[in-house]
C-alpha positions as CSV (number, residue, x, y, z in Angstrom):
1,X,44.8,93.7,-17.4
2,X,45.4,91.4,-14.5
3,X,45.5,87.8,-15.0
4,X,42.6,86.4,-12.8
5,X,43.6,82.8,-13.2
6,X,44.0,81.5,-9.7
7,X,47.1,81.3,-7.7
8,X,48.0,77.8,-6.4
9,X,49.8,77.4,-3.1
10,X,50.6,73.7,-2.4
11,X,51.7,73.1,1.3
12,X,53.2,69.5,1.1
13,X,55.2,68.4,4.2
14,X,57.5,65.5,4.2
15,X,56.6,62.5,6.1
16,X,53.3,64.1,7.5
17,X,50.4,61.7,7.8
18,X,46.9,62.3,8.6
19,X,47.6,64.3,11.7
20,X,45.2,67.6,12.2
21,X,42.6,68.3,14.6
22,X,40.2,68.6,12.0
23,X,40.0,64.9,11.7
24,X,38.7,64.3,15.2
25,X,35.2,65.0,13.6
26,X,36.1,61.6,11.8
27,X,38.1,59.8,14.4
28,X,36.7,60.9,17.6
29,X,39.3,61.2,20.7
30,X,40.6,57.7,20.4
31,X,43.6,58.7,18.3
32,X,46.6,61.0,18.5
33,X,44.8,63.7,16.8
34,X,42.9,64.2,20.0
35,X,46.0,66.0,21.3
36,X,46.3,68.5,18.4
37,X,45.1,72.1,17.7
38,X,45.8,72.8,14.0
39,X,43.8,76.0,13.4
40,X,45.3,76.9,9.9
41,X,44.8,73.1,8.5
42,X,41.5,73.4,10.1
43,X,40.6,76.7,8.6
44,X,41.3,75.4,5.1
45,X,39.2,72.5,5.8
46,X,36.3,74.6,7.4
47,X,36.4,77.1,4.4
48,X,36.8,74.4,1.7
49,X,36.7,70.5,1.6
50,X,38.3,68.1,4.0
51,X,39.1,64.7,2.6
52,X,38.7,61.6,4.7
53,X,40.2,59.0,2.3
54,X,43.4,60.6,0.7
55,X,46.2,58.2,-0.1
56,X,49.7,58.5,-1.4
57,X,50.7,56.6,-4.7
58,X,53.8,55.4,-2.9
59,X,54.7,55.7,0.9
60,X,58.2,57.0,0.0
61,X,59.1,60.6,-0.9
62,X,60.7,60.4,-4.2
63,X,58.3,58.0,-6.0
64,X,55.3,59.7,-4.3
65,X,56.5,63.2,-5.7
66,X,57.5,61.9,-8.8
67,X,53.8,60.5,-9.2
68,X,52.3,63.6,-7.9
69,X,54.2,65.9,-10.2
70,X,53.6,64.0,-13.4
71,X,49.9,62.9,-12.7
72,X,51.0,59.2,-13.2
73,X,51.4,56.1,-11.2
74,X,54.9,56.0,-9.9
75,X,56.0,53.0,-11.8
76,X,55.4,55.2,-14.9
77,X,57.9,57.7,-14.0
78,X,61.0,56.1,-15.1
79,X,63.9,56.1,-12.4
80,X,61.8,58.6,-10.4
81,X,60.0,55.4,-9.2
82,X,62.6,54.7,-6.6
83,X,64.5,56.8,-3.9
84,X,68.0,56.2,-3.7
85,X,69.5,56.3,-7.3
86,X,66.4,58.1,-8.6
87,X,67.0,60.4,-11.9
88,X,64.4,62.6,-13.2
89,X,63.0,62.0,-16.6
90,X,62.9,65.2,-18.3
91,X,60.8,63.9,-21.1
92,X,57.9,63.4,-18.9
93,X,55.8,66.6,-18.5
94,X,55.4,67.8,-14.8
95,X,52.6,70.0,-14.0
96,X,54.8,72.9,-12.7
97,X,56.6,73.3,-15.6
98,X,53.4,73.3,-17.7
99,X,52.1,76.0,-15.6
100,X,55.4,78.1,-16.3
101,X,55.0,77.6,-20.0
102,X,51.3,78.9,-19.5
103,X,52.6,82.1,-17.9
104,X,52.6,81.3,-14.3
105,X,55.3,82.3,-11.8
106,X,56.5,79.3,-10.3
107,X,58.8,78.5,-7.2
108,X,59.3,76.4,-4.2
109,X,61.0,76.5,-0.9
110,X,62.7,73.6,0.9
111,X,61.7,70.2,-0.6
112,X,60.1,69.7,-3.8
113,X,61.3,66.6,-5.7
114,X,64.5,64.8,-4.6
115,X,67.4,63.7,-4.8
116,X,69.0,67.0,-6.2
117,X,67.7,69.8,-8.1
118,X,69.0,70.0,-11.5
119,X,67.6,72.6,-14.0
120,X,65.4,70.1,-15.7
121,X,63.9,68.6,-12.6
122,X,60.1,69.0,-12.3
123,X,60.2,72.1,-10.6
124,X,62.9,74.0,-12.5
125,X,65.6,73.1,-10.0
126,X,67.7,76.0,-8.3
127,X,66.3,78.4,-10.8
128,X,63.0,78.3,-9.0
129,X,64.1,77.7,-5.5
130,X,63.5,80.7,-3.1
131,X,65.2,80.4,0.3
132,X,67.1,83.7,0.9
133,X,66.2,83.4,4.7
134,X,67.6,79.8,5.0
135,X,66.3,76.3,5.4
136,X,66.4,75.9,9.2
137,X,62.7,75.1,9.4
138,X,63.7,71.4,8.3
139,X,65.5,71.2,11.8
140,X,62.5,73.0,13.7
141,X,62.9,71.3,17.0
142,X,66.5,71.4,17.2
143,X,66.9,75.1,16.2
144,X,64.0,76.2,18.4
145,X,65.4,74.3,21.3
146,X,68.8,75.9,20.8
147,X,67.2,79.4,21.1
148,X,64.7,79.1,23.9
149,X,67.2,80.2,26.5
150,X,67.9,83.3,24.9
151,X,64.5,84.0,23.1
152,X,62.0,82.0,25.1
153,X,59.8,79.2,23.4
154,X,57.5,81.4,21.5
155,X,60.4,83.7,20.6
156,X,62.5,80.7,19.3
157,X,59.7,79.4,17.2
158,X,59.3,82.8,15.8
159,X,62.6,82.7,14.3
160,X,61.5,79.9,12.2
161,X,58.3,81.4,11.2
162,X,60.0,84.6,10.2
163,X,62.1,82.4,8.0
164,X,59.1,80.8,6.2
165,X,57.7,84.3,5.8
166,X,60.7,85.9,4.5
167,X,61.3,83.0,1.9
168,X,57.7,83.4,0.6
169,X,58.2,87.2,0.4
170,X,61.1,86.6,-1.8
171,X,59.1,84.5,-4.1
172,X,56.3,87.1,-4.1
173,X,58.7,89.9,-4.7
174,X,60.1,88.2,-7.9
175,X,56.7,87.6,-9.4
176,X,55.9,89.7,-12.5
177,X,53.0,92.2,-11.9
178,X,49.8,90.6,-12.5
179,X,51.0,87.0,-13.1
180,X,49.2,84.2,-11.2
181,X,51.7,82.1,-9.2
182,X,52.2,78.5,-8.3
183,X,54.1,78.0,-4.9
184,X,55.1,74.7,-3.4
185,X,56.0,74.9,0.4
186,X,57.7,71.6,1.2
187,X,58.8,71.7,5.0
188,X,60.9,68.7,5.9
189,X,60.8,68.9,9.8
190,X,58.3,66.1,10.0
191,X,61.1,63.7,8.5
192,X,63.4,62.3,11.1
193,X,65.3,63.3,13.2
194,X,63.6,65.7,15.8
195,X,64.7,66.7,19.2
196,X,63.7,64.0,21.9
197,X,61.4,65.6,24.4
198,X,60.6,68.6,22.1
199,X,56.9,67.5,22.1
200,X,56.3,68.6,25.6
201,X,59.2,71.2,25.8
202,X,58.1,73.3,22.8
203,X,54.4,72.4,22.4
204,X,53.1,71.2,25.8
205,X,52.1,67.7,24.4
206,X,52.3,65.3,27.4
207,X,53.4,61.8,26.1
208,X,51.5,60.0,28.5
209,X,48.2,61.7,27.2
210,X,48.7,59.3,24.4
211,X,48.1,56.3,26.4
212,X,45.2,54.2,24.6
213,X,45.6,56.4,21.5
214,X,48.2,54.7,19.5
215,X,47.5,51.9,16.9
216,X,47.2,48.6,18.6
217,X,50.3,47.3,16.8
218,X,52.6,49.7,18.7
219,X,53.8,49.1,22.1
220,X,52.0,51.5,24.5
221,X,54.9,52.6,26.4
222,X,56.2,55.8,27.5
223,X,59.3,55.8,25.2
224,X,57.1,55.2,22.3
225,X,54.4,57.8,23.4
226,X,57.2,60.4,23.7
227,X,58.3,59.6,20.1
228,X,55.1,60.3,18.7
229,X,54.6,63.2,21.0
230,X,57.7,64.7,19.5
231,X,56.7,64.0,16.0
232,X,53.1,65.5,16.7
233,X,55.0,68.7,17.9
234,X,56.7,68.9,14.4
235,X,53.1,68.5,12.7
236,X,52.1,71.5,14.9
237,X,55.2,73.5,13.6
238,X,53.9,72.7,9.8
239,X,50.6,74.0,10.7
240,X,52.1,77.2,12.2
241,X,54.3,77.7,9.1
242,X,51.0,77.2,7.1
243,X,49.5,80.1,9.0
244,X,52.3,82.3,8.1
245,X,51.7,81.8,4.5
246,X,48.0,82.2,4.6
247,X,48.4,85.6,6.7
248,X,50.9,86.9,4.1
249,X,48.3,86.0,1.3
250,X,45.7,88.0,3.1
251,X,48.1,90.9,3.5
252,X,48.5,90.8,-0.3
253,X,44.8,90.7,-0.9
254,X,45.4,87.4,-2.8
255,X,44.1,84.8,-0.5
256,X,40.7,84.6,-1.9
257,X,42.2,84.1,-5.4
258,X,44.3,81.3,-4.4
259,X,43.6,77.7,-4.6
260,X,45.2,76.4,-1.4
261,X,45.8,72.8,-1.0
262,X,47.5,71.0,2.1
263,X,48.9,67.6,2.3
264,X,52.0,65.3,2.9
265,X,54.0,62.8,1.0
266,X,53.2,59.5,3.2
267,X,52.9,58.6,6.8
268,X,54.9,58.7,10.0
269,X,58.6,57.6,9.7
270,X,60.5,55.3,12.1
271,X,57.5,53.5,13.4
272,X,56.3,50.0,12.3
273,X,53.8,49.8,9.6
274,X,54.3,53.5,8.8
275,X,56.5,55.0,6.1
276,X,57.4,52.5,3.6
277,X,54.4,50.3,4.2
278,X,51.2,50.0,2.4
279,X,49.0,50.0,5.5
280,X,47.0,53.1,6.5
281,X,49.7,54.4,8.9
282,X,52.0,54.5,5.7
283,X,49.6,55.6,3.0
284,X,46.9,57.7,4.5
285,X,47.5,61.6,4.5
286,X,45.6,64.7,5.4
287,X,44.2,66.6,2.5
288,X,42.2,69.9,2.5
289,X,41.5,72.5,-0.1
290,X,40.2,76.0,-0.2
291,X,39.2,78.2,-3.1
292,X,36.5,80.8,-2.2
293,X,33.8,81.0,-4.8
294,X,34.8,77.8,-6.2
295,X,34.9,75.2,-3.5
296,X,31.6,75.3,-1.1
297,X,32.8,75.7,2.2
298,X,32.3,73.4,5.3
299,X,32.4,70.0,3.1
300,X,33.7,66.5,4.2
301,X,34.4,64.4,1.1
302,X,34.6,60.6,1.4
303,X,35.7,60.0,-2.1
304,X,38.9,57.8,-2.3
305,X,41.6,60.1,-3.7
306,X,45.3,59.3,-5.0
307,X,47.5,62.5,-4.7
308,X,48.5,62.0,-8.3
309,X,45.3,63.4,-9.1
310,X,46.5,66.8,-7.9
311,X,48.4,67.4,-11.0
312,X,45.5,67.5,-13.5
313,X,43.3,69.1,-10.7
314,X,46.2,72.2,-10.6
315,X,46.2,72.2,-14.4
316,X,42.6,72.4,-15.1
317,X,41.9,75.1,-12.2
318,X,44.4,77.2,-14.2
319,X,42.9,76.7,-17.6
320,X,45.6,74.5,-18.8
321,X,44.8,71.1,-20.5
322,X,46.4,68.1,-18.7
323,X,49.0,66.1,-20.6
324,X,47.6,63.3,-22.7
325,X,49.9,60.8,-20.9
326,X,48.5,61.8,-17.5
327,X,47.0,58.7,-15.7
328,X,45.4,60.5,-13.0
329,X,42.1,62.4,-13.0
330,X,41.4,65.7,-12.3
331,X,39.6,66.4,-8.7
332,X,38.1,69.8,-9.9
333,X,34.5,68.3,-10.2
334,X,34.8,66.8,-6.7
335,X,36.1,70.1,-5.2
336,X,33.6,72.4,-6.7
337,X,30.7,70.0,-6.1
338,X,28.3,71.2,-3.3
339,X,28.0,67.9,-2.0
340,X,29.5,66.1,1.0
341,X,30.1,62.4,1.6
342,X,30.7,60.4,-1.6
343,X,30.7,63.0,-4.6
344,X,32.0,60.9,-7.4
345,X,30.6,57.4,-7.7
346,X,33.6,56.0,-9.3
347,X,36.0,57.1,-6.6
348,X,35.7,54.2,-4.3
349,X,39.3,52.6,-4.2
350,X,42.9,53.6,-4.6
351,X,45.9,51.7,-5.8
352,X,49.3,52.1,-4.0
353,X,52.7,50.5,-4.4
354,X,56.3,50.3,-3.5
355,X,59.6,49.2,-4.9
356,X,62.9,50.4,-3.7
357,X,63.4,52.7,-0.9
358,X,67.0,52.9,0.7
359,X,70.0,51.6,-1.2
360,X,71.6,48.8,0.5
361,X,68.5,47.7,2.4
362,X,68.7,44.3,0.9
363,X,71.6,42.3,-0.6
364,X,71.9,43.1,-4.4
365,X,70.0,46.5,-3.7
366,X,66.8,44.6,-4.5
367,X,63.5,46.0,-3.8
368,X,60.6,45.0,-1.8
369,X,57.8,45.0,-4.5
370,X,54.4,45.4,-3.2
371,X,51.0,46.6,-4.7
372,X,47.7,47.3,-2.7
373,X,44.1,48.2,-3.2
374,X,42.3,50.0,-0.4
375,X,38.7,50.3,-0.6
376,X,36.1,51.6,2.2
377,X,35.9,48.3,3.9
378,X,39.1,46.3,3.0
379,X,42.9,46.5,2.4
380,X,44.2,43.9,0.1
381,X,48.1,43.7,-0.5
382,X,50.1,41.8,-2.9
383,X,53.6,41.1,-1.9
384,X,55.6,39.9,-4.9
385,X,58.6,38.8,-3.3
386,X,57.6,37.3,0.3
387,X,61.0,35.8,0.7
388,X,62.6,39.2,1.3
389,X,62.7,41.4,4.4
390,X,60.1,44.1,4.0
391,X,62.0,46.6,6.1
392,X,65.3,45.7,4.9
393,X,67.8,43.1,6.1
394,X,68.3,42.6,9.8
395,X,72.0,41.6,9.4
396,X,73.2,44.1,11.8
397,X,71.6,42.1,14.6
398,X,73.5,39.0,13.9
399,X,75.8,39.7,16.8
400,X,73.3,41.7,18.8
401,X,73.9,39.4,21.9
402,X,77.4,39.5,21.8
403,X,78.3,42.9,20.9
404,X,74.8,44.9,20.9
405,X,74.7,48.5,19.3
406,X,73.7,51.2,21.8
407,X,70.3,52.3,22.1
408,X,71.7,55.7,21.0
409,X,73.2,54.2,17.9
410,X,69.9,52.5,17.0
411,X,68.1,55.8,17.5
412,X,70.5,57.6,14.9
413,X,71.8,55.1,12.6
414,X,69.1,54.0,10.1
415,X,71.6,51.2,8.5
416,X,72.4,49.2,11.4
417,X,69.3,47.0,10.8
418,X,66.1,47.0,8.9
419,X,67.1,50.0,6.9
420,X,63.8,50.7,5.2
421,X,62.5,52.0,8.5
422,X,64.0,55.2,9.6
423,X,66.1,55.1,12.8
424,X,64.1,56.3,15.8
425,X,63.7,55.7,19.5
426,X,60.7,53.6,18.8
427,X,62.7,51.3,16.4
428,X,65.5,51.2,18.9
429,X,63.1,50.2,21.8
430,X,61.2,47.3,19.9
431,X,64.8,46.0,18.7
432,X,66.0,46.1,22.4
433,X,62.7,44.5,23.7
434,X,61.8,42.1,20.7
435,X,62.3,38.9,22.7
436,X,59.8,40.0,25.6
437,X,56.5,37.9,25.5
438,X,54.3,41.1,25.1
439,X,56.3,42.6,22.4
440,X,57.3,39.5,20.2
441,X,54.1,39.5,18.3
442,X,54.1,43.4,17.5
443,X,58.0,42.9,16.5
444,X,57.2,40.2,13.9
445,X,54.2,42.4,12.6
446,X,56.5,45.4,12.1
447,X,59.8,43.8,11.1
448,X,59.1,40.4,9.9
449,X,58.5,38.7,6.5
450,X,55.0,39.1,4.9
451,X,53.0,36.6,3.3
452,X,52.3,36.6,-0.8
453,X,48.8,38.2,0.1
454,X,47.3,40.1,2.9
455,X,43.5,41.1,3.4
456,X,42.2,42.9,6.1
457,X,38.3,43.7,7.2
458,X,38.6,47.4,8.2
459,X,35.3,47.2,9.6
460,X,36.1,44.8,12.3
461,X,39.9,45.2,12.4
462,X,40.9,48.7,11.9
463,X,44.4,48.5,13.0
464,X,44.9,45.6,10.3
465,X,46.1,43.0,12.8
466,X,44.5,39.9,11.4
467,X,45.2,38.8,7.8
468,X,42.0,36.7,6.8
469,X,43.5,35.3,3.6
470,X,42.8,31.6,3.9
471,X,39.6,32.2,5.6
472,X,36.8,30.7,3.5
473,X,34.4,33.5,4.4
474,X,36.5,35.9,2.9
475,X,37.5,34.1,-0.2
476,X,35.1,35.7,-2.7
477,X,36.2,39.2,-1.5
478,X,39.9,38.2,-1.8
479,X,39.3,37.1,-5.3
480,X,37.6,40.0,-6.3
481,X,40.0,42.6,-4.8
482,X,42.9,40.6,-6.4
483,X,41.2,40.5,-9.9
484,X,40.5,44.3,-9.5
485,X,44.1,45.1,-8.5
486,X,45.7,43.1,-11.1
487,X,43.4,44.7,-13.8
488,X,44.6,48.1,-13.0
489,X,48.3,47.1,-12.9
490,X,47.8,45.5,-16.5
491,X,45.9,48.5,-17.8
492,X,48.7,50.9,-16.5
493,X,51.5,48.7,-17.7
494,X,53.2,48.1,-14.4
495,X,56.3,46.5,-15.1
496,X,55.8,44.4,-12.0
497,X,53.1,42.4,-13.8
498,X,53.7,43.0,-17.6
499,X,57.3,42.5,-18.0
500,X,58.7,38.9,-17.6
501,X,62.0,40.3,-16.6
502,X,60.8,43.3,-14.6
503,X,62.9,46.4,-14.8
504,X,63.0,47.1,-11.3
505,X,64.9,43.8,-10.5
506,X,67.9,45.0,-12.8
507,X,70.2,47.8,-13.7
508,X,69.8,50.6,-13.5
509,X,67.1,50.4,-10.6
510,X,69.5,48.1,-8.5
511,X,72.5,50.4,-9.0
512,X,73.9,52.8,-6.4
């Protein structure tokens, strides 16, 4: 008899923030989403649920994925809490391997957990990797551009869509008959780098159509707009790849018995206040889910969701009891509710955080420890080491005036200065223009040191420009959110607050 437990398709793009046309209904036409048409993500949202307050546990790929896979806060995942130097702790249960033990066929293509894919990694390592057609999708704009002259724009893209299809087909072919599957599709093309000018060349995205639609802390100049447009083109490629998977499931007659969830591991890379930051641009992501007969259609959900909640959600949907050590809470009751708006009265905030990202970003491989609490109206951030540089040391700029690095070098070499921000044309432009009067304040916001506490009233200040810590009118709010944040950190045994000699400040977390 066929096993009718649901299949699970998790599309999880690297460095993909909240960029999808479905969000225009929330944001209007004042953001970059005004330029996008993402019919496949929008279909999942339209035929299921769209989440307006989805956040990552950490705005860095490895700690975010460690958290999501285990259903724990990132600081509860051992050396999975950092990027460079991370080691998977195989004693911590992960939802894919728990599903495999329960009879699911599991597999992934492209990126699931990094660095490395040992056999005891949380998704089974090379044993469960399916990529016989290759992994060129991760360099989408470069590969497509190389093939345009021979195949035309759409033909060049099709080469990469076919790769996605063939990899997925290999996974499906390996599935034992009548066995439910759990597949992770993890495209990396939205991670740096991408082909400059590809946004308009491949997707028809005119950079200057972004004028007036960028966050107020970014210079609204052509070079930055082009950088954003090129990134948005990669987001469109992710959506097209998602469409390939949905179409293949329809051909198999499996789509309606599949829980489809689509999201990303943090915000946009190479931009101030994006990736590696606890502001919205770094932590807010797209999230939509579809499961006919279980998730009512056409719902917009305002509950605050931490992506680590997906681990127990997938397990519960499959009829598998979540592990007792999982900190996260299943979203299944929210997903299956007929209600829109605020569904679960307790889901009114999320806690996010960060420790170490790139090795060598600061002297001694020290982290930049932050924790934050985000509610509907406020963002409160605690910076535990305000004497350190959040984006990494600016040492590479010491001799800038005497011997400046080239603009191209700054576009391509992350480690020249501020290594916790990916190299990019935007980063290069801001470094080159940082002394100009109209750029100086924006540069300081993105690259300078942060105070010990930050508080933003998002009702009045949606781009978090005005830190109101010290304003007497907000003192009660500051105290309340500080107390609430610290209570969660103590309850969840965050080493940053419960260990006098915090492990993140010493070996092995500072090695490598």
